[in-house]
VEXMAR-28128 format. One record per atom (N, C-alpha, C): z, x, y; residue in three letters. Coordinates in steps of 0.02 Angstrom, whole numbers, padded with zeros to 5 digits, always signed. Layout:
BEGIN
ZXYALA
...
***
This chain:
BEGIN
-09134+01451-09496MET
-09066+01441-09492MET
-09044+01415-09418MET
-09011+01362-09409PRO
-08995+01335-09339PRO
-08951+01384-09307PRO
-08956+01385-09243ALA
-08910+01428-09198ALA
-08842+01400-09202ALA
-08789+01447-09203PRO
-08722+01424-09204PRO
-08710+01380-09141PRO
-08659+01335-09146THR
-08646+01292-09088THR
-08574+01296-09066THR
-08567+01278-09006LEU
-08497+01280-08978LEU
-08486+01209-08947LEU
-08429+01183-08963LYS
-08416+01114-08942LYS
-08416+01114-08867LYS
-08447+01064-08834ALA
-08464+01060-08769ALA
-08402+01028-08726ALA
-08350+01011-08761ALA
-08290+00980-08730ALA
-08267+01024-08667ALA
-08273+01088-08677ALA
-08258+01133-08625ALA
-08297+01126-08562ALA
-08359+01098-08573PHE
-08408+01085-08521PHE
-08402+01019-08494PHE
-08356+00973-08518GLY
-08348+00909-08499GLY
-08403+00862-08524GLY
-08435+00879-08581GLN
-08487+00838-08608GLN
-08472+00828-08682GLN
-08502+00779-08715SER
-08494+00768-08781SER
-08547+00800-08824SER
-08538+00812-08888GLY
-08589+00843-08928GLY
-08578+00917-08930GLY
-08629+00955-08949ALA
-08625+01025-08956ALA
-08679+01060-08914ALA
-08665+01120-08895VAL
-08711+01163-08855VAL
-08726+01221-08893VAL
-08794+01239-08901PRO
-08809+01297-08940PRO
-08787+01365-08905PRO
-08760+01409-08939VAL
-08744+01474-08914VAL
-08796+01528-08943VAL
-08826+01555-08894PHE
-08881+01609-08911PHE
-08850+01675-08892PHE
-08849+01716-08942ALA
-08818+01787-08934ALA
-08876+01833-08934ALA
-08877+01878-08890MET
-08927+01932-08889MET
-08884+01997-08902MET
-08915+02049-08934TYR
-08884+02107-08945TYR
-08918+02161-08904TYR
-08875+02202-08865VAL
-08905+02254-08824VAL
-08890+02321-08859VAL
-08942+02358-08860VAL
-08936+02429-08880VAL
-08945+02468-08820VAL
-08895+02503-08795GLU
-08889+02538-08730GLU
-08892+02614-08738GLU
-08934+02647-08709LEU
-08942+02720-08714LEU
-08917+02754-08647LEU
-08874+02801-08652SER
-08857+02841-08592SER
-08901+02905-08596SER
-08932+02920-08544LEU
-08974+02982-08536LEU
-08942+03036-08497LEU
-08957+03096-08517ARG
-08931+03156-08481ARG
-08954+03155-08409ARG
-08901+03169-08368LEU
-08909+03175-08294LEU
-08938+03111-08263LEU
-08924+03049-08292THR
-08949+02988-08266THR
-08888+02934-08261THR
-08878+02912-08204ALA
-08822+02861-08194ALA
-08838+02791-08230ALA
-08899+02772-08230MET
-08912+02707-08257MET
-08934+02711-08328MET
-08907+02673-08374PRO
-08922+02672-08444PRO
-08992+02637-08452PRO
-09021+02650-08511VAL
-09083+02608-08531VAL
-09058+02561-08581VAL
-09075+02500-08580ALA
-09054+02450-08617ALA
-09112+02409-08651ALA
-09107+02398-08716VAL
-09157+02355-08752VAL
-09118+02301-08790VAL
-09143+02239-08781GLN
-09110+02182-08812GLN
-09153+02161-08877GLN
-09111+02142-08926ARG
-09137+02117-08987ARG
-09108+02046-08999ARG
-09144+02003-09036LYS
-09122+01934-09048LYS
-09073+01934-09105LYS
-09075+01975-09152ASP
-09026+01970-09209ASP
-08995+02036-09217ASP
-08938+02033-09250LEU
-08893+02089-09259LEU
-08927+02145-09303LEU
-08964+02119-09358ALA
-08999+02169-09404ALA
-09050+02213-09366ALA
-09086+02182-09322ALA
-09137+02219-09285ALA
-09105+02270-09236ALA
-09047+02249-09204ALA
-09011+02290-09163ALA
-08982+02354-09198ALA
-08951+02338-09260GLN
-08929+02390-09297GLN
-08981+02436-09325GLN
-09035+02411-09341SER
-09088+02453-09370SER
-09116+02500-09312SER
-09119+02477-09253LEU
-09143+02516-09195LEU
-09090+02567-09180LEU
-09028+02555-09183TYR
-08970+02597-09171TYR
-08978+02654-09226TYR
-08983+02638-09287GLN
-08993+02692-09339GLN
-09050+02734-09325GLN
-09108+02707-09307ASP
-09172+02747-09293ASP
-09157+02794-09237ASP
-09122+02773-09188LEU
-09107+02814-09126LEU
-09060+02870-09145LEU
-09009+02853-09187ARG
-08957+02901-09209ARG
-08992+02956-09249ARG
-09032+02935-09294GLN
-09069+02985-09339GLN
-09109+03033-09297GLN
-09146+03004-09244ALA
-09182+03047-09200ALA
-09144+03095-09163ALA
-09083+03079-09146MET
-09037+03121-09108MET
-09010+03175-09151MET
-08997+03154-09215GLU
-08969+03205-09265GLU
-09026+03259-09284GLU
-09084+03234-09281ALA
-09139+03286-09300ALA
-09141+03349-09257ALA
-09117+03348-09195GLY
-09108+03405-09153GLY
-09171+03439-09128GLY
-09227+03402-09136HIS
-09288+03436-09110HIS
-09322+03383-09056HIS
-09355+03406-09009PRO
-09390+03361-08962PRO
-09436+03310-08996PRO
-09421+03247-08992LYS
-09462+03198-09019LYS
-09464+03143-08968LYS
-09523+03117-08962LEU
-09537+03061-08916LEU
-09517+02995-08945LEU
-09476+02955-08913LEU
-09461+02892-08942LEU
-09493+02841-08893LEU
-09519+02784-08930GLU
-09542+02731-08890GLU
-09511+02668-08907GLU
-09482+02633-08860LEU
-09448+02573-08867LEU
-09490+02515-08837LEU
-09492+02461-08870THR
-09531+02401-08849THR
-09485+02341-08839THR
-09511+02299-08799CYS
-09480+02234-08788CYS
-09503+02180-08841CYS
-09452+02143-08871GLU
-09474+02092-08923GLU
-09512+02038-08892GLU
-09496+02016-08833LYS
-09524+01960-08803LYS
-09597+01978-08777LYS
-09603+02031-08745ASP
-09670+02057-08719ASP
-09683+02125-08742ASP
-09725+02133-08800GLU
-09736+02194-08826GLU
-09774+02248-08784GLU
-09804+02218-08726HIS
-09834+02264-08679HIS
-09787+02300-08638HIS
-09721+02281-08638LYS
-09668+02323-08601LYS
-09645+02376-08650LYS
-09648+02436-08627ARG
-09638+02497-08666ARG
-09604+02546-08624ARG
-09559+02585-08655ILE
-09531+02647-08625ILE
-09527+02704-08675ILE
-09551+02761-08657SER
-09546+02822-08695SER
-09503+02868-08667SER
-09465+02903-08709LEU
-09414+02953-08690LEU
-09403+03009-08740LEU
-09383+03067-08722LEU
-09364+03117-08773LEU
-09299+03109-08801LEU
-09289+03107-08867CYS
-09228+03095-08900CYS
-09177+03149-08880CYS
-09197+03210-08857THR
-09147+03265-08837THR
-09116+03243-08772THR
-09138+03193-08737GLU
-09113+03174-08676GLU
-09062+03117-08683GLU
-09061+03087-08742VAL
-09008+03030-08759VAL
-08945+03068-08775VAL
-08890+03047-08742VAL
-08825+03074-08753VAL
-08777+03025-08787VAL
-08789+02960-08783ALA
-08752+02909-08812ALA
-08785+02847-08824ALA
-08769+02811-08875ILE
-08798+02745-08890ILE
-08743+02698-08908ILE
-08748+02637-08887GLN
-08700+02588-08906GLN
-08732+02517-08914GLN
-08703+02478-08957ILE
-08731+02411-08966ILE
-08672+02363-08947ILE
-08688+02310-08910TYR
-08646+02255-08894TYR
-08674+02189-08893TYR
-08640+02140-08902GLU
-08666+02071-08901GLU
-08664+02045-08833GLU
-08720+02011-08809LYS
-08724+01980-08748LYS
-08732+01909-08757LYS
-08689+01867-08741SER
-08693+01793-08761SER
-08717+01756-08693SER
-08753+01699-08707ALA
-08778+01662-08656ALA
-08726+01622-08617ALA
-08664+01619-08643ILE
-08610+01586-08611ILE
-08575+01631-08559ILE
-08598+01691-08548GLY
-08578+01733-08497GLY
-08510+01766-08510GLY
-08449+01743-08493ALA
-08388+01775-08496ALA
-08365+01788-08567ALA
-08393+01743-08615SER
-08369+01748-08684SER
-08402+01806-08719SER
-08449+01846-08690GLY
-08480+01898-08725GLY
-08429+01960-08728GLY
-08441+02000-08776LYS
-08398+02055-08785LYS
-08417+02111-08735LYS
-08366+02144-08707ARG
-08378+02201-08660ARG
-08410+02258-08694ARG
-08457+02294-08661PRO
-08478+02356-08689PRO
-08426+02411-08691PRO
-08438+02457-08738GLY
-08386+02512-08739GLY
-08325+02496-08776GLY
-08272+02535-08769PHE
-08212+02522-08809PHE
-08157+02507-08761PHE
-08114+02459-08779SER
-08053+02444-08744SER
-07998+02425-08787SER
-07934+02426-08756LEU
-07878+02405-08797LEU
-07868+02333-08792LEU
-07904+02298-08753ASP
-07896+02222-08743ASP
-07922+02183-08808ASP
-07961+02212-08852GLY
-07982+02181-08906GLY
-08049+02148-08907GLY
***
């Protein structure tokens, strides 16, 4: 399926520019200021990862989670699910400012 396109008139060019969206699953860890973020190419994969993480948190017992990078499967991180305090999904667009802000806001 071809990538969705955005008219390039906004960029002063004719034709269409592909818009590539990535989905970020971000984990907040207990007593850690910086979140851990994992990107997925499609929404279904991000939602599946979110559900897996949520189920691990609900289990309530120490369980080691391993997250991998889609692009480079040698990149891995392992963490205890009991240390995850929040999970969120948001869309990260290649167009920069047009992406949705993470978290919740009244701006829409």
